[in-house]
MDAnalysis code that builds the backbone (N, CA, C; Angstrom):
import MDAnalysis as mda
import numpy as np

u = mda.Universe.empty(264, n_residues=88, atom_resindex=np.repeat(np.arange(88), 3), trajectory=True)
u.add_TopologyAttr("name", ["N", "CA", "C"] * 88)
u.add_TopologyAttr("resid", np.arange(1, 89))
u.add_TopologyAttr("resname", ["MET", "SER", "MET", "ARG", "ASP", "ARG", "LEU", "ALA", "ALA", "LYS", "LEU", "THR", "ALA", "ALA", "PHE", "GLU", "PRO", "SER", "THR", "LEU", "ILE", "VAL", "GLU", "ASP", "GLU", "SER", "HIS", "ARG", "HIS", "ALA", "GLY", "HIS", "ALA", "GLY", "SER", "ARG", "PRO", "GLY", "GLY", "GLU", "THR", "HIS", "PHE", "ASN", "VAL", "GLN", "MET", "VAL", "SER", "ALA", "ALA", "PHE", "ILE", "GLY", "LYS", "SER", "ARG", "VAL", "GLU", "ARG", "HIS", "ARG", "MET", "VAL", "HIS", "ALA", "VAL", "LEU", "GLU", "ALA", "GLU", "LEU", "ARG", "ASP", "SER", "VAL", "HIS", "ALA", "LEU", "ALA", "LEU", "LYS", "LEU", "GLU", "THR", "PRO", "SER", "ALA"])
u.atoms.positions = np.array([
    [0.858, -1.172, 0.000],
    [0.000, 0.000, 0.000],
    [0.908, 1.240, 0.000],
    [0.608, 2.181, -0.862],
    [1.402, 3.405, -0.921],
    [1.157, 4.238, 0.339],
    [2.063, 5.132, 0.624],
    [1.894, 6.018, 1.773],
    [0.659, 6.900, 1.582],
    [0.402, 7.349, 0.364],
    [-0.786, 8.164, 0.106],
    [-2.046, 7.380, 0.462],
    [-2.094, 6.117, 0.041],
    [-3.258, 5.279, 0.340],
    [-3.368, 5.002, 1.840],
    [-2.242, 4.800, 2.482],
    [-2.235, 4.553, 3.938],
    [-2.766, 5.770, 4.694],
    [-2.303, 6.969, 4.311],
    [-2.790, 8.191, 4.964],
    [-4.293, 8.348, 4.725],
    [-4.728, 8.150, 3.493],
    [-6.150, 8.293, 3.164],
    [-7.000, 7.308, 3.963],
    [-6.550, 6.073, 4.082],
    [-7.313, 5.061, 4.829],
    [-7.435, 5.436, 6.300],
    [-6.337, 5.877, 6.900],
    [-6.378, 6.228, 8.323],
    [-7.247, 7.462, 8.559],
    [-7.154, 8.444, 7.685],
    [-7.957, 9.654, 7.833],
    [-9.440, 9.360, 7.615],
    [-9.746, 8.506, 6.669],
    [-11.144, 8.123, 6.412],
    [-11.732, 7.397, 7.616],
    [-10.982, 6.482, 8.174],
    [-11.465, 5.725, 9.337],
    [-11.672, 6.623, 10.546],
    [-10.800, 7.582, 10.739],
    [-10.864, 8.435, 11.928],
    [-11.877, 9.571, 11.821],
    [-12.041, 10.135, 10.617],
    [-12.829, 11.363, 10.497],
    [-14.062, 11.258, 9.600],
    [-14.247, 10.141, 8.910],
    [-15.385, 9.964, 8.001],
    [-15.633, 11.231, 7.177],
    [-14.636, 11.681, 6.424],
    [-14.762, 12.945, 5.706],
    [-15.747, 12.887, 4.543],
    [-16.380, 14.029, 4.280],
    [-17.230, 14.131, 3.088],
    [-16.356, 14.431, 1.869],
    [-15.198, 15.011, 2.105],
    [-14.215, 15.270, 1.057],
    [-12.837, 14.942, 1.610],
    [-12.041, 14.237, 0.839],
    [-10.664, 13.947, 1.238],
    [-9.798, 13.882, -0.008],
    [-8.787, 14.731, -0.043],
    [-7.803, 14.728, -1.121],
    [-6.439, 14.623, -0.466],
    [-5.696, 13.593, -0.818],
    [-4.334, 13.402, -0.307],
    [-3.415, 13.393, -1.521],
    [-2.567, 14.413, -1.620],
    [-1.656, 14.542, -2.753],
    [-0.217, 14.343, -2.304],
    [0.492, 13.497, -3.029],
    [1.920, 13.299, -2.797],
    [2.650, 14.388, -3.571],
    [3.249, 15.330, -2.862],
    [3.964, 16.442, -3.483],
    [5.479, 16.270, -3.357],
    [5.921, 15.058, -3.120],
    [7.340, 14.788, -2.896],
    [8.204, 15.233, -4.073],
    [7.688, 15.078, -5.280],
    [8.459, 15.458, -6.464],
    [8.825, 16.944, -6.459],
    [8.019, 17.755, -5.804],
    [8.277, 19.200, -5.733],
    [9.375, 19.530, -4.721],
    [9.788, 18.565, -3.933],
    [10.765, 18.801, -2.869],
    [12.039, 17.978, -3.052],
    [12.241, 17.422, -4.226],
    [13.433, 16.613, -4.501],
    [14.686, 17.428, -4.203],
    [15.583, 16.834, -3.442],
    [16.827, 17.508, -3.081],
    [16.741, 18.356, -1.833],
    [15.542, 18.544, -1.306],
    [15.353, 19.334, -0.089],
    [15.444, 18.436, 1.144],
    [15.469, 19.063, 2.299],
    [15.515, 18.321, 3.568],
    [14.336, 17.348, 3.644],
    [14.626, 16.148, 4.093],
    [13.588, 15.140, 4.288],
    [13.212, 14.380, 3.035],
    [13.722, 14.798, 1.904],
    [13.418, 14.120, 0.646],
    [14.177, 12.799, 0.572],
    [13.517, 11.785, -0.010],
    [14.152, 10.483, -0.185],
    [13.892, 9.995, -1.608],
    [14.795, 9.203, -2.134],
    [14.517, 8.602, -3.444],
    [13.206, 7.815, -3.372],
    [12.391, 7.940, -4.379],
    [11.104, 7.245, -4.375],
    [9.976, 8.087, -3.807],
    [10.307, 9.221, -3.199],
    [9.278, 10.138, -2.704],
    [8.525, 9.634, -1.487],
    [7.240, 9.914, -1.464],
    [6.338, 9.573, -0.364],
    [6.788, 10.199, 0.958],
    [7.248, 11.456, 0.895],
    [7.714, 12.155, 2.093],
    [6.970, 13.463, 2.348],
    [6.407, 14.072, 1.326],
    [5.753, 15.374, 1.431],
    [4.323, 15.256, 0.900],
    [3.341, 15.591, 1.752],
    [1.944, 15.427, 1.367],
    [1.126, 16.683, 1.649],
    [0.089, 16.864, 0.831],
    [-0.878, 17.934, 1.007],
    [-2.230, 17.258, 1.211],
    [-2.897, 17.566, 2.316],
    [-4.191, 16.961, 2.641],
    [-5.252, 18.052, 2.717],
    [-6.326, 17.849, 1.976],
    [-7.507, 18.707, 2.062],
    [-8.655, 17.813, 2.510],
    [-9.296, 18.210, 3.616],
    [-10.335, 17.346, 4.169],
    [-11.472, 18.189, 4.742],
    [-12.696, 17.711, 4.492],
    [-13.900, 18.312, 5.063],
    [-14.546, 17.231, 5.927],
    [-14.760, 17.549, 7.213],
    [-15.331, 16.562, 8.126],
    [-16.145, 17.246, 9.222],
    [-17.255, 16.629, 9.562],
    [-18.069, 17.119, 10.673],
    [-17.322, 16.990, 12.000],
    [-16.311, 16.143, 12.047],
    [-15.528, 15.968, 13.276],
    [-14.812, 17.254, 13.676],
    [-14.673, 18.190, 12.735],
    [-13.973, 19.445, 13.016],
    [-14.888, 20.565, 13.506],
    [-16.185, 20.310, 13.552],
    [-17.129, 21.342, 13.997],
    [-16.807, 21.729, 15.439],
    [-16.695, 23.027, 15.672],
    [-16.421, 23.551, 17.010],
    [-14.948, 23.485, 17.409],
    [-14.092, 23.017, 16.510],
    [-12.661, 22.900, 16.806],
    [-11.900, 24.053, 16.151],
    [-10.901, 24.555, 16.840],
    [-10.054, 25.602, 16.268],
    [-9.130, 24.987, 15.226],
    [-8.478, 25.825, 14.460],
    [-7.517, 25.358, 13.457],
    [-6.425, 24.512, 14.117],
    [-5.923, 24.959, 15.235],
    [-4.871, 24.229, 15.949],
    [-5.395, 22.878, 16.437],
    [-6.607, 22.851, 16.973],
    [-7.192, 21.583, 17.443],
    [-7.366, 20.595, 16.294],
    [-7.789, 21.089, 15.139],
    [-7.972, 20.227, 13.970],
    [-6.632, 19.608, 13.556],
    [-5.601, 20.437, 13.521],
    [-4.275, 19.943, 13.148],
    [-3.779, 18.911, 14.158],
    [-4.007, 19.153, 15.417],
    [-3.586, 18.199, 16.449],
    [-4.318, 16.876, 16.309],
    [-5.596, 16.933, 15.953],
    [-6.376, 15.705, 15.758],
    [-5.777, 14.858, 14.631],
    [-5.449, 15.505, 13.529],
    [-4.876, 14.792, 12.383],
    [-3.487, 14.252, 12.730],
    [-2.680, 15.075, 13.385],
    [-1.340, 14.636, 13.769],
    [-1.395, 13.434, 14.713],
    [-2.379, 13.387, 15.577],
    [-2.516, 12.249, 16.496],
    [-2.827, 10.960, 15.724],
    [-3.690, 11.066, 14.721],
    [-4.058, 9.892, 13.922],
    [-2.879, 9.408, 13.079],
    [-2.071, 10.340, 12.593],
    [-0.954, 9.994, 11.707],
    [0.391, 10.004, 12.441],
    [0.363, 9.839, 13.733],
    [1.578, 9.920, 14.558],
    [2.700, 9.009, 14.049],
    [2.403, 7.765, 13.777],
    [3.438, 6.814, 13.347],
    [4.041, 7.220, 12.007],
    [3.207, 7.626, 11.078],
    [3.690, 8.026, 9.757],
    [4.549, 9.285, 9.841],
    [4.141, 10.230, 10.661],
    [4.904, 11.471, 10.818],
    [6.240, 11.210, 11.510],
    [6.262, 10.254, 12.386],
    [7.495, 9.918, 13.107],
    [8.472, 9.165, 12.209],
    [7.953, 8.249, 11.379],
    [8.815, 7.328, 10.656],
    [9.028, 7.619, 9.168],
    [8.054, 8.205, 8.499],
    [8.133, 8.278, 7.033],
    [7.846, 9.645, 6.434],
    [6.818, 10.303, 6.907],
    [6.376, 11.561, 6.314],
    [7.169, 12.717, 6.909],
    [7.795, 13.488, 6.037],
    [8.608, 14.625, 6.475],
    [7.773, 15.901, 6.599],
    [6.840, 16.105, 5.663],
    [6.046, 17.339, 5.659],
    [4.593, 17.013, 5.335],
    [3.691, 17.700, 6.036],
    [2.263, 17.483, 5.868],
    [1.563, 18.834, 5.889],
    [1.083, 19.269, 4.734],
    [0.312, 20.514, 4.626],
    [-1.157, 20.144, 4.799],
    [-1.868, 20.889, 5.648],
    [-3.260, 20.557, 5.955],
    [-4.201, 21.718, 5.683],
    [-5.314, 21.420, 5.033],
    [-6.440, 22.343, 4.900],
    [-7.642, 21.562, 5.406],
    [-8.112, 21.902, 6.602],
    [-9.149, 21.136, 7.292],
    [-10.366, 22.017, 7.520],
    [-11.500, 21.601, 6.983],
    [-12.709, 22.419, 7.043],
    [-13.904, 21.622, 7.533],
    [-14.935, 22.357, 7.937],
    [-16.204, 21.750, 8.319],
    [-17.136, 21.819, 7.116],
    [-18.151, 20.957, 7.085],
    [-19.111, 20.993, 5.959],
    [-19.850, 22.325, 5.926],
    [-20.191, 22.764, 4.726],
    [-20.972, 23.995, 4.558],
    [-22.403, 23.712, 4.972],
    [-23.033, 24.720, 5.495],
    [-24.437, 24.558, 5.930],
    [-25.376, 24.552, 4.762],
])
């Protein structure tokens, strides 16, 4: 399973998002800190979930970081997050 698929599966299980986009942007960071041959180190996540209702931006980021703790510790160097609540 690719790292992108692994992140998507864990985020889906934890947050049941109505929208989830996980993009591997590793190619844009080749040669930079944390980059590895084969990529799968830099990701951009856009997610809409009711789980974020009433949560601050910092709380939302902490929730995602808690779910992806192992990946962030061992494999993922950078994670850009755009986390929103569903529109009314």
